[in-house]
C-alpha positions in Angstrom: -10.1 11.2 25.2 -10.7 8.3 22.7 -7.4 8.6 20.7 -5.3 9.6 23.7 -6.1 6.3 25.3 -5.7 4.3 22.3 -1.8 5.6 21.4 -0.5 5.4 25.5 -2.0 2.0 25.4 -0.3 1.3 22.2 3.0 2.9 23.7 2.9 1.1 27.1 2.4 -2.6 25.5 6.3 -3.4 25.1 6.6 -2.5 28.7 4.0 -4.4 30.0 5.1 -7.5 28.2 8.8 -6.9 29.7 7.0 -6.5 33.2 5.1 -9.7 32.7 8.0 -11.6 31.9 9.9 -10.8 34.8 6.7 -11.7 37.1 8.0 -14.7 39.8 6.6 -17.1 39.3 5.1 -16.5 35.8 1.1 -17.6 35.6 0.8 -21.3 34.0 -1.9 -21.4 31.4 -3.9 -24.1 31.8 -2.6 -27.8 30.9 -1.8 -27.4 26.5 -2.0 -23.7 26.3 0.5 -21.4 25.5 0.5 -17.9 27.2 3.2 -15.3 25.2 2.9 -12.1 25.3 1.0 -10.9 21.9 -0.6 -14.3 21.4 -2.0 -18.0 22.6 -1.6 -21.8 21.0 -3.1 -24.3 21.9 -1.1 -27.0 19.0 -3.3 -30.0 19.8 -6.2 -28.2 19.5 -5.3 -27.0 16.0 -5.6 -23.1 18.2 -3.7 -19.6 17.7 -4.3 -16.0 18.1 -2.0 -13.4 18.0 -2.3 -9.4 18.6 -0.4 -7.1 16.7 -0.4 -3.1 15.3 1.3 -0.1 14.7 1.3 3.3 15.7 2.8 5.5 12.6 3.9 9.4 13.3 5.2 11.6 10.2 7.4 14.6 10.0 7.7 16.2 6.5 10.5 19.4 5.8 9.6 20.8 2.1 13.3 22.1 0.9 12.8 26.0 -0.8 9.5 24.9 -2.4 5.7 25.7 -2.2 2.7 25.0 -4.0 1.0 27.7 -6.9 -2.8 28.9 -6.3 -5.4 26.1 -7.9 -7.6 24.8 -5.2 -7.3 21.1 -4.1 -4.8 20.7 -7.2 -1.9 21.9 -4.9 -2.3 20.4 -1.6 0.6 18.6 -0.5 0.7 16.2 3.3 1.1 18.2 6.1 4.6 19.1 7.6 3.7 16.7 11.0 0.5 13.8 11.5 -0.1 10.9 13.4 -0.4 8.7 10.4 -2.4 5.8 11.1 -2.9 3.3 14.5 -4.2 -0.3 13.5 -4.8 -2.9 15.8 -6.1 -6.2 14.9 -5.9 -10.0 15.5 -5.0 -13.0 13.1 -5.7 -16.6 14.1 -6.4 -20.3 13.2 -8.5 -23.0 14.3 -8.5 -26.2 13.3 -8.7 -25.5 9.1 -11.0 -21.7 10.1 -8.5 -19.2 9.1 -9.2 -14.9 10.8 -8.1 -11.6 10.5 -9.8 -8.2 12.0 -8.0 -5.0 11.4 -9.3 -1.1 12.1 -7.8 2.2 13.1 -9.7 3.6 15.3 -8.1 6.9 15.2 -6.5 8.4 12.4 -8.1 7.3 9.3 -11.8 8.4 8.8 -12.9 7.7 5.7 -12.6 4.1 6.1 -11.2 3.1 9.8 -12.2 -0.8 9.0 -9.4 -2.8 7.2 -9.4 -6.0 6.8 -12.0 -8.7 8.3 -11.1 -11.7 7.0 -12.8 -15.3 7.2 -10.9 -18.2 5.1 -11.3 -22.2 5.2 -8.2 -24.0 4.9 -8.8 -27.0 2.8 -5.1 -27.7 2.1 -1.8 -25.9 1.9 -2.7 -25.8 -1.6 -5.8 -24.2 -1.6 -7.5 -22.1 0.8 -11.3 -20.2 0.4 -11.5 -16.3 2.0 -14.3 -14.1 2.0 -14.6 -11.0 3.9 -13.6 -7.3 3.3 -9.5 -7.6 2.3 -7.0 -6.3 -0.5 -7.4 -7.3 -3.9 -4.5 -9.2 -5.3 -2.5 -6.8 -7.6 1.0 -5.7 -7.1 3.2 -7.0 -4.5 4.3 -3.6 -2.4 -0.2 -2.9 -1.9 -0.2 -6.3 -0.5 2.8 -5.9 1.6 2.1 -3.8 5.4 2.7 0.2 5.5 4.8 -1.1 8.8 7.3 -2.9 6.9 8.0 -1.5 4.0 11.0 -0.3 2.5 11.0 3.6 2.5 7.8 5.4 4.1 5.8 5.6 1.2 4.8 3.6 -1.0 5.9 3.8 -4.9 3.5 6.3 -7.2 2.3 3.9 -9.7 1.5 1.9 -6.4 -0.3 4.5 -5.0 -1.9 5.8 -8.3 -2.9 2.6 -9.9 -3.1 -0.1 -7.8 -7.1 -1.3 -6.3 -7.4 -1.2 -2.9 -9.7 -3.1 -0.2 -13.3 -4.2 -0.8 -15.9 -6.6 0.0 -15.4 -10.6 -2.1 -14.4 -14.0 -2.0 -11.9 -15.5 -3.7 -9.3 -19.0 -3.4 -5.2 -18.6 -2.6 -2.8 -21.2 -1.9 1.0 -22.7 -2.6 2.6 -25.3 -4.6 5.4 -26.1 -2.3 8.1 -23.4 -2.3 7.4 -23.1 -6.0 4.0 -21.7 -6.7 2.2 -19.2 -5.2 -1.4 -17.9 -6.4 -4.6 -15.9 -5.2 -7.7 -14.2 -7.0 -11.5 -13.5 -6.5 -14.1 -11.6 -6.8 -15.4 -8.2 -5.1 -18.1 -6.1 -4.9 -15.4 -3.5 -6.6 -11.9 -2.0 -6.2 -11.8 0.4 -3.2 -14.9 0.3 -1.2 -15.9 4.1 0.4 -14.3 5.9 -3.0 -15.7 7.7 -5.4 -13.3 6.1 -8.6 -14.6 2.4 -7.1 -15.1 0.0 -10.5 -18.0 -2.7 -10.3 -17.4 -5.7 -9.6 -14.0 -6.7 -10.2 -12.3 -9.8 -10.5 -8.2 -10.1 -9.8 -5.8 -12.5 -9.3 -1.9 -12.6 -9.1 0.6 -15.5 -9.3 3.7 -16.0 -8.4 7.1 -18.1 -10.0 9.8 -18.8 -7.7 12.7 -21.3 -9.5 14.9 -20.9 -7.5 14.9 -19.6 -3.5 16.2 -16.1 -4.2 14.2 -15.6 -7.0 10.6 -14.1 -7.2 8.8 -13.5 -10.0 5.5 -12.7 -10.6 2.0 -11.5 -12.5 -1.2 -9.5 -11.5 -4.4 -8.7 -13.6 -7.8 -7.2 -12.5 -11.1 -6.1 -14.2 -13.9 -4.0 -13.7 -16.8 -2.0 -15.4 -16.9 1.6 -13.7 -20.0 3.4 -14.2 -20.0 6.9 -14.7 -22.7 9.1 -13.0 -25.5 10.0 -15.4 -25.5 13.6 -16.9 -27.6 16.5 -17.3 -28.4 20.0 -17.0 -29.6 19.7 -13.6 -26.9 17.3 -12.2 -23.5 17.9 -11.3 -21.6 14.9 -12.3 -18.1 13.8 -10.7 -14.9 12.3 -12.8 -14.5 8.6 -12.3 -11.0 7.9 -13.3 -7.8 7.2 -11.6 -5.7 10.2 -10.6 -2.0 10.7 -10.2 -0.6 11.7 -6.8 2.9 12.6 -5.8 4.6 10.7 -2.3 4.4 14.4 -1.4 0.6 14.0 -1.7 0.8 17.0 -5.1 -1.5 16.1 -7.7 0.1 16.6 -10.6 -3.0 14.1 -12.7 -6.4 14.9 -11.9 -9.0 11.9 -12.8 -11.6 12.2 -16.0 -14.4 11.8 -17.3 -14.5 7.4 -17.8 -16.9 4.9 -18.4 -16.1 1.1 -18.9 -13.8 -1.6 -18.5 -11.1 -0.5 -16.0 -8.3 -3.2 -16.7 -4.8 -3.4 -14.6 -2.0 -5.7 -15.3 1.2 -5.8 -14.0 4.8 -7.7 -13.0 7.1 -8.0 -10.5 10.7 -10.2 -10.3 12.3 -9.7 -6.9 16.0 -11.2 -6.2 16.7 -11.7 -2.4 20.0 -12.9 -1.1 21.0 -12.7 3.2 21.0 -9.0 4.0 20.5 -7.5 0.2 17.5 -7.4 -2.0 16.8 -5.6 -6.2 12.7 -5.8 -7.0 10.5 -4.2 -9.4 7.6 -4.3 -10.7 5.3 -2.3 -14.0 1.6 -1.8 -13.6 -0.3 -0.5 -16.0 -4.2 0.8 -15.1 -6.5 1.9 -19.0 -9.5 2.9 -18.5 -12.9 3.1 -21.4 -14.3 6.6 -21.9 -17.7 5.6 -23.6 -20.0 8.2 -24.2 -17.8 10.7 -22.3 -16.9 13.4 -25.1 -19.1 16.8 -24.9 -21.4 15.2 -27.0 -21.6 12.0 -25.4 -19.7 10.8 -28.3 -17.4 8.1 -27.3 -13.4 9.3 -26.3 -10.3 7.2 -26.7 -9.2 5.6 -23.4 -7.5 6.4 -20.7 -3.9 4.9 -19.8 -1.4 5.3 -16.0 1.6 3.1 -16.8 4.6 2.9 -14.8 7.6 1.4 -12.9 9.8 1.2 -9.8 12.7 -0.4 -9.1 14.3 -0.5 -5.5 17.3 -2.1 -3.5 17.6 -2.9 0.3 20.6 -3.7 2.4 20.5 -4.5 6.2 23.9 -3.0 6.5 23.8 -5.3 10.2 23.7 -8.3 8.6 20.0 -9.7 9.4 17.9 -11.8 6.9 15.7 -9.4 4.1 12.6 -10.6 5.9 9.1 -9.3 6.1 9.1 -8.6 9.9 12.8 -7.2 10.6 14.8 -8.6 14.3 17.7 -7.0 15.7 20.2 -9.6 16.0 21.4 -7.5 19.2 19.2 -4.8 20.3 20.2 -1.4 21.5 22.6 -1.2 23.9 23.6 -5.0 23.4 24.0 -3.7 20.6 23.2 -1.0 17.3 19.7 -2.7 17.1 18.7 -3.6 12.4 20.0 -0.7 10.4 18.8 -1.2 6.6 19.9 1.5 3.9 17.3 1.0 0.7 17.3 3.1 -2.4 14.5 3.6 -5.4 13.8 4.9 -8.3 10.1 5.3 -10.5 8.7 7.0 -13.4 4.4 7.4 -13.9 3.1 9.0 -17.1 -0.6 9.6 -18.2 -1.9 9.4 -21.1 -5.1 8.8 -23.6 -4.1 5.7 -26.2 -4.9 8.9 -29.3 -2.6 11.2 -30.0 -5.3 13.2 -32.6 -6.4 16.9 -32.4 -5.2 19.7 -29.9 -3.9 18.8 -26.8 -6.3 19.7 -23.8 -6.3 20.2 -20.6 -9.8 19.0 -19.7 -11.8 16.2 -18.2 -13.9 15.7 -21.2 -10.7 16.1 -23.2 -10.1 13.7 -26.7 -6.8 14.4 -26.6 -6.0 14.5 -23.1 -2.5 16.5 -22.3 -0.4 13.6 -21.3 1.1 14.3 -17.5 3.9 12.2 -15.5 7.0 12.4 -12.6 10.0 11.0 -12.1 11.5 10.5 -8.5 14.1 9.3 -6.6 13.9 8.1 -2.9 16.6 7.6 -0.6 16.1 5.9 2.6 17.5 4.7 5.9 15.7 2.3 8.8 16.9 2.2 12.3 15.3 -0.8 14.9 16.9 -0.2 17.5 14.8 -3.3 19.6 12.0 -5.3 18.2 9.3 -2.6 18.9 10.5 0.3 17.3 11.6 1.7 13.8 12.8 4.9 13.2 12.8 6.0 9.3 14.2 8.7 7.6 13.9 9.6 3.5 15.1 11.9 0.8 12.6 12.9 -1.9 13.4 13.9 -5.1 10.6 14.6 -7.6 10.8 16.1 -11.4 7.4 16.7 -12.9 7.1 15.8 -17.2 4.3 18.9 -17.7 5.9 22.4 -16.2 2.5 23.9 -16.0 0.8 20.8 -14.0 4.0 20.9 -11.3 3.9 22.6 -7.7 5.1 25.5 -9.1 3.5 26.5 -12.4 6.7 26.8 -14.6 9.1 24.6 -12.9 9.4 20.9 -13.7 11.7 20.2 -10.3 13.9 18.9 -8.7 11.3 19.4 -5.7 13.3 18.1 -2.8 11.2 16.8 0.9 12.5 15.2 3.9 10.4 12.5 5.4 10.6 10.7 8.7 8.3 8.6 10.6 8.8 6.9 14.1 7.2 3.3 14.2 6.2 1.5 17.5 4.2 -1.5 16.9 4.3 -5.2 18.0 6.5 -7.9 16.7 
């Protein structure tokens, strides 16, 4: 009943909001306070709090391809699922800022998302602490409700960090420079691949109003599970998964530094945006050979480029608001396309290539993918998406159907109800 009640509550929010606006006369909040359907503010007291959230349901059709036998390596996303139910609040009181988000229904592994408290000393300097995203990769820092396509780029899903407990600083210098940095307990809480204490930072330069250039870096140390005759250690290396959920590169045994670095650029003019991202993660394998010898480091390296166009003329922004909602117009419609590549290998190509998790010369594996999509916002509360995915695997033996590299075509749809 908890799930049904939560879903029903979020679906009824737009109806309740409209009903509140139609009451005559509207209730007047206390002097100085401004009450809107999803927020409460008092400018003189420096107080603001807002409710936000979204519900997502995904639907998939795999066109004429199956997965072979092989246990966990053959998994792919289900054909239909309730993907996310995010509910939270954010706001500020004088110099304090706060944010709290949970997924109470569908994300069983990590229901807590963001739980952050900050002190804004000035626009140029703010101190934050809590459970939050590590500042690596602009697409990872974008909410799943606001990404251009249904799934994030495979390079981001595979190589970017997650959320963890920690503290950091952030700020802006005019409109030309943004920065974020911090130290965290790890790089993804509640994950078996989690590194230890991790430092991460991101810098964005904006030499023009239409151009943004960014760079990211993180570093943490991974400690391998102890090995022995009565122990069963599990690899902690990063994995490669496609946008359809197929794992084409299982993680290997790693021990030592895990370093990430990335670069990105974004061009945005009115309803059109073009942006690209490069990301690499490198992991040491100290003492991880069959005889506990050191092995060459492994890496994952990839890039993606995305273009979007709001054909109905709205300006591209994080939150799309239709100029004319359905029945007064067509709503907002956006076309998007993305091409990406991701590859895993080790830094040395000496010796026989093998797919084992302790192989000296790791057998390389990679993927190339194209995604095309359309998004439609008939109202400010609803977003409908449709994507076409075409995937090609570099190693035919590690493809969903062994011996067939591609092309693997999938259709994906999403219904999203959200608070603007």
